[in-house]
N, C-alpha and C positions, 0 to 999 in steps of 0.2 A: 435506593428509595431517599437515601441522606436524612436530611432534617424535614422533608417535604411531607405533610401530613395530608393523610386520606380524608375527603370530606364525606360525610355521610349523605347518601342519597336517599332523602325521604320520598317517598312515593305520594305525591296528593290524592291520587284515587282510594287510598287505604284511609285517609283521613275522613274523606267524603264517603267511605263505606261504613266508617264507624260511627258517623254522625246520623246517616240514613239508619243505621242498626237502632240506635239510642230512640230515634223517633219512630222507628217502627215499633218498639217496644211500648212506648206511651201511646200509639193508635193502637195497639193490640190490646192494651190494658182497659180503655175505653170501650173497645168493641166487647171485650168479654164481660163487661159490666153491663153493657146494654143487653146482651144476650141472656146472661143469668137473673138479671132484675126484672129487664123489661118494664111490665105494667103491675111488677107485684108490691104488694101492700105491706111487706114487711118491713119493721123498722129499721132493720139496717139499710135496706135499698132506700127507704126515705131518708135517713140520715145522710147518704151518699149522695142523693139527688141535691137535697139543699145546703150540703156542705162536702163537695167532694173533697177526699183526701188527696190533693195534689202533690203533697210530699212522700205521699208512699209509692204514688204510678211513678213521680219524678226518680225515687231510689230505685226503684226496678228496673228503669232504663238506663240509670247511670251505671248501677253496678256492673250489669254485663258490659257495657260500654267500656268501663274502668277495665275492666279484665282482660279484655280483647285488646286494650290499649295496650297494656303491660305485656303482653304475649307478644305481640307485633313489635313493641320496642326492645325485648330482650333478644328476638330475633335478630334484629338489627346489631345489637349489641356484639352478638357471639361472632355475627358476620365481619363486623369491625376487627374483632380481637384477632379472629384467623387471618385475617389479611394482614395486620400489623405483624403476626407472627411469620408469616409467609414471608414478609418484606426482609425483617431481621434474618431469617434464615438465609436468604437469598445473598444478603449482604454480607453474613459472616461467610459464607461459599465464596463467594468472588473476593473477599480480602485473602481468604487461605491460598485461593489459587495465585492471587498476587506476590504471595509471602514467598512462594514455591521459587519464584523467577529470580528471587534477590539474592546479591552476593553474600551476607551474613549466615554463616549457617545456624546461628541461634536463630533467626528467623524463619529459616526454611524448616528447621525443624518443628516451630510454633505452626507453621503452615499445617504441615503432614500431621500433626496431634489435632489440630483443629478439624483437619476433615475426618479423622478417624471419631471425634466427638459426634460429628454432626451424620455421619454414618449409622452411628448406634442410636441417635435420638429420632431421625427420620431415614429409616432403611429403605422405607418403601419409594420414597421419592429419589434419594440419593446415593443409595447403596452402588449401583452399576454406574453411575458418573464417578463416583470418587474411587471405585476400583478401576475404572479404565485410567483415570487421571494418576493415580500412585502408580500403576504400571508403565505409562508411557514415561513418568519422572525416573524412573529406575532404569529402564530402556535407555532413554537417552542419554540420561546423565553418565551413566556405567560406561558406555560408549567412549561417550567423551572425555572422561576420564583417562581412558584406556588410551585414546589417540594423543591426549596431551602428554602422557607418560611414555609414549613409545621411545621417545629419545632419551629419556633417562633409563629406561630398561637397555637401549642397546649400548647405553654408555657403560652400565653396571654388568654388564655380560663381557664387555670389552676389558674392565678392570679385573674382573673374576678371571678371567683367563689369563690376564696379565700377573696376576698373583700366583695362580697357579703355577705358572711356567717359572717364577720366581722361587716357588716352592713355600711362600707363605700361605697362611689359611684364612681364607675370604668368609668374613660371618654371614653374608646375604641367604648362603644357602639353608642357614639354621633358622631364618626368620620367617614368621608366618604370614602369608598375605591377608590383608585385612580391608574390608571395603571402606567407603568414606563412613561415616558417622550418618548423615542425612540419607544415602542410599539404603543401609542397613536399617534405618528407622522405618524407612517406607516399606521396606521386605518385612519388617516385623508387625506392622500395622496390617498389612495384606494378608498374613500367615495367621494373624487372630480375630481378622473381622468374620462376624457371624452371617456368612453371606449366604441366602435363601433366594436370590433372585435367578439365578442360573448363568449370569455372568461369569465369564472363564478369566482368571489371571493370566494376563499376555506378558510374558518374559522372553520372549523369543530373541534369540541372537544377544541377549545382555549378559555382559561382563560382571558375574555375582563370585568371582574368586575368592575364596575364603570367608564366603556369607554364612552366616549365623541362620540354619533355618531348623533348629529344632522345634518339634511340637508345632511346626507351621501346618495351617490348613490349605494345602496347596493341590488338593484334590482336584483334577480335570484341569491343571493348569498350562498354558501353552510354554513348552521350554526347549523346544527345538531349536537347537543350535545354540544355547545356553550354554555360557563357559563356566562351569562349576566346579573348577579345579580349587581341591583342597576345602570344600564347603562342607558345613556340619549338618547334616541332612538325616535326621531321626524324625520321621512322620508320624503322627497319632493316627 
């Protein structure tokens, strides 16, 4: 959307209808006067014949037309506000998606929590998309991280074996596996979203070793072939 402003599209037909409506009320007032007064000799009818109260007739015509105009204007104003809000949400969503692909961890975390906020505020529109997006983020990045660390793990295993042969104690076996902060943040968000759309979290083949999943809402999640070694899994 950017800085581009949406122009309000006033319908000329609506304006013509309001003018005709006002003119019709004036004609109706004159017609009612001729029907009820006719050839009557009453004082009121005589005064109205000689000095018609045009200000009253005009007022009767203007008042309803004014009310109709304000109702019509309010409708367009509400439509404009809704369009602006939709544009802002779309821009927020697009920016959050872009942040997921940056190299800075703090920017990625900001994108993850921005998606959570959008899902909470606009669950009917964005909940399914955000669940699918964060699920894909976890799957892809956890596999990528595992691939990048492949050589490092092999090296650590060789070092550990060498240390064992030398009779020295190697400390890596006592260390707990931890997920990257951004992957853990995405899992945490997925686990606490109030998902009522029926969209299933898809974490198939994801590397979730050491993940913190306590009290996470993962009912119905796809977890086939997921690596959950050392994960803390206490679901509610």
